[in-house]
VOBA-1610 file (N, C-alpha, C; in pm, whole numbers, padded with zeros to 5 digits, always signed):
BEGIN
Met+13062+07127+13588Met+13038+07254+13516Met+13089+07369+13603Ala+13169+07454+13544Ala+13235+07559+13621Ala+13142+07677+13637Leu+13049+07667+13729Leu+12959+07778+13761Leu+12974+07818+13905Ala+12938+07943+13933Ala+12929+07983+14072Ala+12823+07904+14139Asp+12851+07851+14255Asp+12754+07767+14328Asp+12631+07847+14367Pro+12513+07812+14318Pro+12394+07887+14357Pro+12370+07884+14507Ala+12413+07777+14567Ala+12390+07766+14714Ala+12488+07861+14788Gly+12598+07886+14728Gly+12698+07973+14796Gly+12670+08116+14766Cys+12554+08164+14801Cys+12514+08303+14769Cys+12554+08401+14877Ala+12625+08359+14976Ala+12665+08455+15077Ala+12771+08549+15019Lys+12780+08668+15072Lys+12872+08766+15021Lys+13014+08719+15046Gly+13095+08736+14938Gly+13236+08696+14948Gly+13314+08793+15030Ser+13434+08754+15065Ser+13521+08840+15145Ser+13572+08955+15056Glu+13634+09048+15119Glu+13680+09172+15050Glu+13793+09138+14958Asp+13869+09031+14986Asp+13992+08999+14910Asp+13970+08891+14807Ser+13855+08828+14805Ser+13832+08718+14708Ser+13705+08746+14629Ser+13703+08688+14506Ser+13590+08708+14419Ser+13497+08587+14434Pro+13364+08605+14437Pro+13275+08495+14450Pro+13252+08423+14312Phe+13315+08471+14206Phe+13299+08414+14072Phe+13411+08320+14038Pro+13381+08214+13965Pro+13490+08124+13920Pro+13564+08181+13805Asp+13671+08122+13764Asp+13749+08177+13654Asp+13681+08157+13522Ile+13610+08045+13505Ile+13532+08013+13386Ile+13386+08035+13412Ile+13318+08115+13330Ile+13182+08152+13353Ile+13094+08119+13230Glu+12980+08063+13257Glu+12883+08036+13152Glu+12774+08141+13153Leu+12745+08191+13036Leu+12640+08292+13023Leu+12529+08245+12926Asn+12407+08279+12958Asn+12296+08257+12869Asn+12245+08396+12828Val+12277+08434+12704Val+12240+08564+12654Val+12128+08548+12547Gly+12005+08577+12588Gly+11897+08562+12494Gly+11876+08426+12438Gly+11916+08321+12514Gly+11904+08187+12465Gly+12028+08130+12407Gln+12128+08215+12380Gln+12260+08165+12331Gln+12357+08148+12442Val+12424+08036+12448Val+12515+08005+12559Val+12657+08043+12520Tyr+12723+08116+12607Tyr+12863+08158+12590Tyr+12943+08112+12710Ile+13071+08069+12684Ile+13160+08032+12790Ile+13286+08120+12776Thr+13322+08189+12883Thr+13435+08282+12879Thr+13497+08290+13016Arg+13607+08366+13025Arg+13676+08377+13151Arg+13632+08505+13225His+13637+08496+13356His+13594+08609+13434His+13674+08736+13404Pro+13809+08729+13390Pro+13883+08852+13352Pro+13837+08916+13223Thr+13782+08842+13127Thr+13729+08899+13006Thr+13608+08987+13037Leu+13519+08933+13120Leu+13393+09008+13153Leu+13421+09136+13232Val+13534+09148+13296Val+13558+09265+13379Val+13678+09344+13316Ser+13700+09325+13190Ser+13814+09392+13127Ser+13791+09534+13093Val+13664+09584+13096Val+13636+09726+13066Val+13571+09785+13190Pro+13650+09853+13276Pro+13595+09909+13399Pro+13479+10006+13368Gly+13376+09996+13447Gly+13262+10088+13431Gly+13157+10031+13337Ser+13183+09923+13266Ser+13085+09865+13178Ser+12983+09785+13257Leu+12869+09752+13190Leu+12767+09680+13262Leu+12815+09542+13308Leu+12889+09472+13224Leu+12943+09342+13263Leu+13044+09357+13376Trp+13122+09461+13378Trp+13212+09486+13488Trp+13135+09506+13620Glu+13025+09584+13612Glu+12942+09608+13729Glu+12881+09475+13779Met+12838+09393+13684Met+12773+09264+13720Met+12869+09168+13791Phe+12992+09154+13735Phe+13084+09050+13780Phe+13196+09098+13867Thr+13178+09218+13925Thr+13274+09261+14033Thr+13199+09275+14166Gln+13069+09263+14165Gln+12997+09274+14290Gln+13013+09148+14380Lys+12988+09166+14503Lys+13014+09057+14600Lys+12893+08965+14617Asn+12776+09016+14592Asn+12654+08937+14614Asn+12611+08869+14484Val+12652+08742+14468Val+12623+08665+14344Val+12474+08644+14325Cys+12397+08637+14434Cys+12255+08606+14431Cys+12175+08714+14356Ser+12229+08833+14342Ser+12155+08940+14283Ser+12147+08926+14131Leu+12227+08835+14073Leu+12232+08817+13928Leu+12133+08709+13886Ala+12062+08734+13775Ala+11965+08641+13725Ala+12032+08516+13667Arg+11966+08401+13686Arg+12019+08277+13631Arg+11908+08203+13559Asp+11948+08115+13464Asp+11852+08031+13397Asp+11828+07901+13474Ser+11754+07811+13418Ser+11718+07684+13491Ser+11841+07596+13513Lys+11949+07617+13436Lys+12067+07535+13458Lys+12179+07608+13536Gly+12142+07718+13597Gly+12236+07791+13680Gly+12330+07887+13609Arg+12315+07901+13478Arg+12400+07999+13405Arg+12346+08138+13426Phe+12440+08234+13427Phe+12406+08371+13440Phe+12329+08416+13317Phe+12217+08484+13339Phe+12126+08514+13230Phe+12125+08665+13201Val+12137+08698+13072Val+12127+08842+13025Val+12023+08842+12918Asp+11924+08926+12935Asp+11811+08930+12838Asp+11840+09029+12728Arg+11936+08991+12640Arg+11972+09075+12521Arg+11984+08986+12400Asp+12019+09050+12286Asp+12033+08978+12163Asp+12148+08878+12168Gly+12118+08750+12167Gly+12220+08648+12182Gly+12317+08639+12064Phe+12269+08669+11945Phe+12358+08665+11825Phe+12457+08780+11828Leu+12414+08899+11858Leu+12502+09017+11857Leu+12598+09015+11974Phe+12566+08941+12077Phe+12654+08945+12196Phe+12796+08888+12161Arg+12808+08803+12058Arg+12936+08750+12029Arg+13032+08861+11992Tyr+12983+08968+11927Tyr+13068+09080+11892Tyr+13104+09165+12016Ile+13009+09172+12107Ile+13037+09239+12237Ile+13152+09164+12310Leu+13138+09028+12314Leu+13235+08952+12385Leu+13371+08957+12315Asp+13374+08956+12181Asp+13502+08972+12110Asp+13571+09102+12143Tyr+13490+09210+12154Tyr+13546+09339+12190Tyr+13603+09336+12329Met+13532+09272+12422Met+13579+09267+12558Met+13714+09195+12570Arg+13745+09110+12478Arg+13872+09032+12488Arg+13993+09117+12459Asp+13986+09201+12355Asp+14108+09279+12317Asp+14078+09423+12281Gln+13952+09468+12307Gln+13913+09608+12280Gln+13937+09646+12132Gln+13914+09558+12044Gln+13920+09581+11898Gln+13788+09537+11837Leu+13749+09610+11731Leu+13625+09580+11663Leu+13657+09516+11527Val+13611+09392+11508Val+13626+09322+11382Val+13492+09267+11341Leu+13438+09316+11232Leu+13307+09272+11185Leu+13321+09208+11044Pro+13222+09126+11009Pro+13220+09067+10876Pro+13205+09178+10768Glu+13247+09149+10648Glu+13229+09248+10537Glu+13080+09267+10513His+13040+09392+10492His+12903+09429+10465His+12813+09385+10583Phe+12856+09407+10704Phe+12779+09372+10822Phe+12646+09449+10824Pro+12530+09380+10823Pro+12401+09451+10801Pro+12337+09502+10929Glu+12386+09469+11049Glu+12322+09506+11172Glu+12406+09596+11259Arg+12476+09689+11191Arg+12567+09779+11265Arg+12486+09868+11361Gly+12373+09914+11322Gly+12291+09997+11412Gly+12250+09928+11534Arg+12202+09800+11517Arg+12159+09721+11629Arg+12275+09688+11724Leu+12391+09663+11669Leu+12508+09635+11749Leu+12550+09763+11830Gln+12535+09880+11768Gln+12564+10003+11840Gln+12471+10019+11956Arg+12347+09980+11939Arg+12250+09988+12048Arg+12288+09891+12165Glu+12338+09769+12125Glu+12382+09679+12228Glu+12503+09731+12300Ala+12593+09798+12223Ala+12712+09854+12290Ala+12674+09960+12389Glu+12571+10041+12357Glu+12520+10141+12449Glu+12465+10078+12574Tyr+12389+09968+12556Tyr+12330+09898+12670Tyr+12437+09847+12764Phe+12545+09788+12708Phe+12650+09729+12791Phe+12752+09831+12839Val+12723+09961+12811Val+12803+10072+12859Val+12948+10058+12809Leu+12965+10052+12677Leu+13096+10040+12615Leu+13112+10163+12523Pro+13145+10280+12578Pro+13147+10402+12500Pro+13249+10401+12386Glu+13365+10337+12400Glu+13463+10326+12292Glu+13412+10244+12175Leu+13338+10138+12208Leu+13279+10053+12104Leu+13171+10132+12030Val+13094+10213+12106Val+12989+10294+12045Val+13051+10388+11942Lys+13167+10449+11978Lys+13235+10541+11883Lys+13281+10469+11758Leu+13332+10346+11779Leu+13384+10268+11665Leu+13269+10233+11568Leu+13148+10216+11622Leu+13037+10174+11540Leu+12963+10291+11475Ala+12987+10414+11526Ala+12923+10530+11467Ala+12976+10558+11328Pro+12890+10601+11236Pro+12939+10635+11098Pro+13043+10746+11105Lys+13156+10730+11033Lys+13263+10828+11032Lys+13246+10919+10911Leu+13254+11050+10936Leu+13245+11151+10831Leu+13377+11224+10813Ser+13409+11249+10689Ser+13533+11326+10660Ser+13499+11473+10664Glu+13603+11554+10633Glu+13582+11702+10638Glu+13481+11749+10535Gln+13470+11674+10426Gln+13370+11710+10324Gln+13233+11650+10349Asn+13211+11603+10473Asn+13084+11543+10515Asn+13051+11422+10432Ser+13150+11350+10385Ser+13127+11226+10318Ser+13177+11113+10405Leu+13138+10992+10374Leu+13180+10879+10456Leu+13325+10853+10440Gly+13397+10835+10551Gly+13539+10807+10545Gly+13565+10659+10521Asp+13692+10626+10495Asp+13726+10490+10465Asp+13735+10418+10596Asp+13645+10324+10615Asp+13638+10245+10744Asp+13615+10103+10705Pro+13710+10014+10730Pro+13692+09875+10691Pro+13573+09807+10757Cys+13512+09865+10864Cys+13402+09803+10930Cys+13270+09877+10897Gln+13270+09962+10795Gln+13148+10031+10761Gln+13041+09937+10714Ser+12917+09979+10730Ser+12804+09902+10678Ser+12798+09918+10529Asp+12702+09859+10471Asp+12685+09863+10325Asp+12677+10013+10284Pro+12767+10065+10194Pro+12769+10205+10157Pro+12631+10253+10105Glu+12552+10161+10044Glu+12426+10209+09993Glu+12330+10247+10105Glu+12349+10183+10226Glu+12261+10213+10334Glu+12298+10352+10399Leu+12424+10392+10392Leu+12468+10510+10460Leu+12487+10630+10369Ser+12477+10609+10238Ser+12508+10718+10145Ser+12391+10816+10137Pro+12413+10950+10161Pro+12305+11045+10146Pro+12247+11045+10004Ser+12335+11033+09901Ser+12283+11033+09766Ser+12196+10911+09742Ala+12227+10798+09800Ala+12141+10681+09784Ala+12007+10702+09849Asp+12007+10768+09966Asp+11876+10800+10028Asp+11789+10891+09942Ala+11855+10989+09879Ala+11783+11082+09793Ala+11730+11009+09672Ala+11811+10919+09616Ala+11763+10845+09498Ala+11644+10754+09535Arg+11653+10697+09650Arg+11540+10608+09695Arg+11413+10691+09717Ser+11431+10812+09771Ser+11313+10897+09792Ser+11249+10935+09662Leu+11335+10971+09561Leu+11281+11006+09427Leu+11212+10892+09362Ser+11275+10772+09370Ser+11206+10657+09307Ser+11079+10617+09378Ser+11075+10630+09511Ser+10952+10605+09582Ser+10842+10702+09544Ala+10880+10831+09530Ala+10781+10934+09488Ala+10732+10904+09350Ala+10818+10861+09261Ala+10773+10830+09123Ala+10683+10709+09122Ala+10713+10608+09206Ala+10628+10494+09211Ala+10492+10524+09268Ala+10489+10617+09364Ala+10364+10653+09423Ala+10277+10734+09325Ala+10342+10807+09236Ala+10266+10891+09140Ala+10208+10809+09024Leu+10271+10691+08994Leu+10225+10610+08883Leu+10118+10514+08928Pro+10005+10500+08856Pro+09901+10401+08898Pro+09951+10261+08876Ser+09909+10171+08964Ser+09948+10029+08955Ser+09828+09950+08919Ala+09833+09884+08804Ala+09715+09807+08761Ala+09690+09690+08854Ala+09800+09634+08914Ala+09785+09519+09002Ala+09719+09557+09134Ser+09725+09678+09177Ser+09669+09720+09305Ser+09556+09816+09287Gly+09495+09823+09168Gly+09382+09907+09151Gly+09413+10051+09154Gly+09532+10091+09112Gly+09568+10234+09105Gly+09652+10280+09222Ala+09668+10200+09324Ala+09749+10237+09443Ala+09894+10225+09406Gly+09974+10318+09463Gly+10121+10311+09432Gly+10188+10198+09509Ala+10289+10142+09448Ala+10367+10028+09505Ala+10491+10085+09570Glu+10475+10180+09660Glu+10591+10242+09724Glu+10674+10150+09807Gly+10801+10147+09784Gly+10890+10069+09866Gly+10898+09922+09828Arg+10821+09885+09724Arg+10823+09745+09681Arg+10910+09725+09562Arg+11010+09639+09569Arg+11098+09616+09455Arg+11067+09483+09391Ala+11091+09475+09261Ala+11069+09354+09189Ala+11174+09246+09229Gly+11136+09121+09213Gly+11228+09016+09248Gly+11161+08879+09258Phe+11246+08777+09270Phe+11199+08636+09280Phe+11225+08587+09422Ile+11138+08506+09473Ile+11158+08428+09594Ile+11119+08286+09565Thr+11205+08192+09600Thr+11174+08046+09577Thr+11153+07980+09713Ile+11045+07907+09722Ile+11011+07829+09841Ile+11034+07681+09811Gly+11114+07614+09891Gly+11139+07473+09870Gly+11124+07392+09996Tyr+11086+07269+09980Tyr+11073+07185+10098Tyr+11093+07035+10057Arg+11145+06957+10151Arg+11155+06814+10135Arg+11048+06748+10219Gly+10985+06648+10163Gly+10879+06577+10235Gly+10878+06432+10198Ser+10786+06358+10260Ser+10769+06215+10228Ser+10621+06180+10233Tyr+10586+06079+10164Tyr+10445+06034+10166Tyr+10441+05886+10136Thr+10336+05818+10187Thr+10318+05677+10167Thr+10209+05654+10065Leu+10233+05566+09969Leu+10137+05533+09866Leu+10115+05384+09867Gly+09987+05340+09887Gly+09953+05201+09899Gly+09957+05125+09770Arg+09922+04996+09779Arg+09922+04911+09658Arg+09829+04963+09553Asp+09712+05015+09597Asp+09613+05071+09505Asp+09649+05220+09486Ser+09700+05253+09369Ser+09742+05391+09350Ser+09627+05490+09348Gln+09502+05441+09349Gln+09387+05532+09345Gln+09355+05586+09487Thr+09408+05518+09591Thr+09380+05566+09727Thr+09465+05692+09755Asp+09420+05767+09846Asp+09487+05891+09886Asp+09623+05860+09946Ala+09720+05941+09910Ala+09855+05925+09969Ala+09852+05981+10108Lys+09930+05925+10197Lys+09943+05975+10333Lys+10069+06057+10342Phe+10050+06187+10357Phe+10161+06279+10360Phe+10206+06303+10504Arg+10333+06316+10522Arg+10387+06351+10649Arg+10409+06497+10663Arg+10429+06544+10783Arg+10446+06687+10807Arg+10574+06737+10743Val+10569+06858+10686Val+10687+06918+10623Val+10789+06948+10736Ala+10911+06904+10718Ala+11012+06923+10822Ala+11064+07066+10824Arg+11087+07124+10708Arg+11149+07258+10700Arg+11119+07325+10566Ile+11082+07451+10573Ile+11050+07524+10443Ile+11170+07617+10420Met+11241+07591+10308Met+11358+07667+10273Met+11316+07793+10195Val+11396+07897+10204Val+11372+08024+10133Val+11497+08059+10053Cys+11480+08087+09925Cys+11592+08124+09839Cys+11558+08255+09771Gly+11647+08353+09774Gly+11620+08481+09712Gly+11708+08586+09771Lys+11681+08714+09732Lys+11759+08824+09783Lys+11724+08843+09931Thr+11826+08869+10008Thr+11810+08881+10155Thr+11709+08988+10196Ser+11717+09101+10133Ser+11627+09209+10167Ser+11479+09174+10138Leu+11454+09108+10026Leu+11318+09067+09992Leu+11266+08963+10092Ala+11353+08862+10126Ala+11309+08763+10219Ala+11275+08819+10355Lys+11353+08915+10400Lys+11324+08977+10532Lys+11197+09063+10524Glu+11175+09128+10410Glu+11055+09210+10398Glu+10930+09124+10403Val+10932+09013+10335Val+10810+08926+10324Val+10786+08852+10454Phe+10888+08788+10509Phe+10866+08697+10619Phe+10900+08753+10758Gly+10973+08868+10765Gly+10994+08933+10892Gly+11050+08842+10999Asp+10987+08843+11115Asp+11040+08767+11230Asp+11020+08618+11213Thr+10936+08573+11115Thr+10923+08429+11098Thr+11036+08369+11012Leu+11129+08451+10967Leu+11244+08403+10888Leu+11362+08369+10984Asn+11411+08246+10972Asn+11522+08201+11054Asn+11651+08224+10975Glu+11737+08313+11021Glu+11861+08348+10951Glu+11983+08283+11013Ser+11967+08193+11102Ser+12080+08141+11180Ser+12182+08070+11090Arg+12146+08016+10975Arg+12241+07946+10888Arg+12317+08036+10797Asp+12278+08167+10794Asp+12349+08266+10706Asp+12329+08403+10767Pro+12376+08426+10895Pro+12338+08546+10965Pro+12399+08676+10915Asp+12513+08667+10843Asp+12581+08792+10805Asp+12564+08823+10655Arg+12460+08775+10592Arg+12442+08796+10454Arg+12402+08939+10428Pro+12472+09012+10333Pro+12438+09149+10300Pro+12297+09153+10239Pro+12225+09266+10260Pro+12085+09274+10214Pro+12061+09263+10066Glu+12163+09299+09986Glu+12137+09292+09840Glu+12202+09167+09777Arg+12250+09072+09856Arg+12299+08949+09807Arg+12193+08839+09819Tyr+12215+08731+09743Tyr+12117+08618+09746Tyr+12166+08511+09845Thr+12070+08437+09893Thr+12098+08329+09984Thr+11997+08214+09958Ser+12044+08093+09985Ser+11951+07976+09977Ser+11955+07901+10109Arg+11998+07965+10216Arg+12020+07896+10347Arg+11916+07941+10449Tyr+11828+08035+10420Tyr+11725+08074+10516Tyr+11615+07969+10518Tyr+11546+07961+10632Tyr+11429+07877+10636Tyr+11326+07942+10730Leu+11203+07892+10728Leu+11093+07957+10803Leu+11077+07886+10938Lys+11026+07966+11037Lys+11011+07914+11167Lys+10879+07834+11180Phe+10795+07833+11079Phe+10676+07751+11079Phe+10693+07646+10967Thr+10599+07551+10968Thr+10610+07438+10870Thr+10481+07420+10791Phe+10402+07524+10773Phe+10279+07522+10695Phe+10299+07601+10567Leu+10291+07532+10452Leu+10315+07602+10326Leu+10209+07711+10305Glu+10087+07688+10351Glu+09982+07790+10329Glu+10017+07922+10396Gln+10083+07920+10509Gln+10130+08043+10575Gln+10231+08119+10489Ala+10325+08039+10429Ala+10426+08103+10345Ala+10359+08164+10221Phe+10263+08092+10160Phe+10199+08142+10042Phe+10114+08268+10072Asp+10049+08269+10188Asp+09969+08388+10227Asp+10062+08508+10246Lys+10176+08491+10309Lys+10266+08606+10326Lys+10318+08657+10197Leu+10347+08566+10100Leu+10395+08611+09971Leu+10284+08681+09893Ala+10162+08631+09903Ala+10048+08697+09835Ala+10024+08839+09896Asp+10030+08849+10030Asp+10012+08976+10088Asp+10117+09077+10051Ala+10235+09030+10014Ala+10345+09117+09977Ala+10347+09148+09828Gly+10244+09095+09755Gly+10234+09127+09612Gly+10300+09025+09520Phe+10345+08913+09572Phe+10406+08811+09487Phe+10302+08715+09429His+10330+08663+09310His+10242+08550+09260His+10330+08443+09204Met+10276+08319+09206Met+10350+08204+09166Met+10364+08203+09014Val+10486+08174+08967Val+10516+08175+08821Val+10560+08036+08779Ala+10606+07951+08869Ala+10656+07818+08828Ala+10662+07730+08954Cys+10659+07598+08927Cys+10683+07504+09036Cys+10741+07377+08978Asn+10808+07301+09067Asn+10870+07175+09022Asn+10878+07083+09136Ser+10866+06953+09109Ser+10869+06853+09220Ser+10931+06724+09164Thr+11007+06658+09248Thr+11062+06529+09214Thr+11026+06430+09326Gly+11009+06301+09287Gly+10976+06201+09382Gly+11061+06078+09361Thr+11108+06016+09469Thr+11194+05896+09465Thr+11137+05797+09567Cys+11130+05675+09523Cys+11084+05572+09612Cys+11195+05532+09704Ala+11181+05554+09833Ala+11285+05531+09931Ala+11274+05399+10003Phe+11148+05345+10012Phe+11130+05224+10088Phe+11002+05153+10044Ala+11003+05022+10036Ala+10886+04946+09996Ala+10863+04839+10105His+10740+04837+10160His+10707+04737+10265His+10685+04604+10202Glu+10752+04501+10253Glu+10746+04367+10191Glu+10606+04303+10195Gln+10533+04329+10307Gln+10405+04261+10324Gln+10286+04338+10266Thr+10287+04470+10279Thr+10169+04547+10231Thr+10196+04610+10097Asp+10309+04608+10042Asp+10346+04675+09918Asp+10333+04825+09927Asp+10316+04882+10049Asp+10314+05022+10063Asp+10452+05078+10030Arg+10452+05186+09960Arg+10581+05249+09924Arg+10593+05388+09985Ile+10707+05417+10042Ile+10734+05546+10103Ile+10817+05625+10002Trp+10771+05735+09963Trp+10834+05822+09860Trp+10890+05943+09933Thr+11009+05987+09887Thr+11063+06116+09932Thr+11050+06214+09816Ser+11025+06337+09848Ser+11004+06435+09741Ser+11074+06569+09776Tyr+11108+06641+09673Tyr+11153+06779+09691Tyr+11075+06869+09591Thr+11015+06970+09648Thr+10928+07058+09571Thr+10972+07204+09588Glu+10969+07277+09475Glu+11003+07422+09474Glu+10889+07498+09407Tyr+10860+07612+09467Tyr+10761+07712+09414Tyr+10833+07839+09390Val+10821+07893+09271Val+10890+08020+09237Val+10786+08130+09234Phe+10812+08237+09309Phe+10718+08349+09314Phe+10795+08473+09260Tyr+10717+08558+09203Tyr+10772+08683+09142Tyr+10683+08803+09171Arg+10750+08916+09196Arg+10674+09045+09213Arg+10727+09144+09115Glu+10639+09207+09041Glu+10678+09307+08938Glu+10714+09438+09006
//
């Protein structure tokens, strides 16, 4: 593994670098492999400061000897892309532009900060920028419309909440699905033995899913999904259905439908016990 030798922590000579050409980084739990010239390609940046010093021992490392940076591991890939050629290329409708700008400020990349800042034309309207965030998020008229709709919602009594306004809550569906298995013995009257749910899937509009489940929502399988688009690739970081139901109930959702299928996957020859696999979906709706 091409890492700087932890044992070789003595200061390097003035003419040689103590860092290898290939460097492994652990950024917030995400592992990146890149070249040393890439990390020092922007003079004055934080990475330049880290990887041009002579005392390697001053840099934090993880348990496997990789250089450790305690920042957002997902967003760092855009930082690293920028370090390679000083160009910004983001997915269409990138939803985390503000957070990426904060990361650029932390890594002391002023040109990247400028590229991420919203661009205004002479008429104080948003300019044409292929890397802009969702126009609805940045449009002043959209903000005003949201404020008016929130005020109207607060003024109207809500029968479901005893007269309290449902400010900021939008109608929509969220579907919870999971695959499981259970064992059913020869006597069908006995209780089935259920196994632990492996993963709870979430299907619905991205903005609603993030509102309801917050930090317990794992977005790694669809990280760049725009907030107003639908996804079926999110899943929860816990495996207890009751937790998911509680969060949905707290957010004002109620169950409107459910569906389940079961298939016999295995039959034990001696005991006649049958192992069934199942897929179950629960559909929740908020008015």
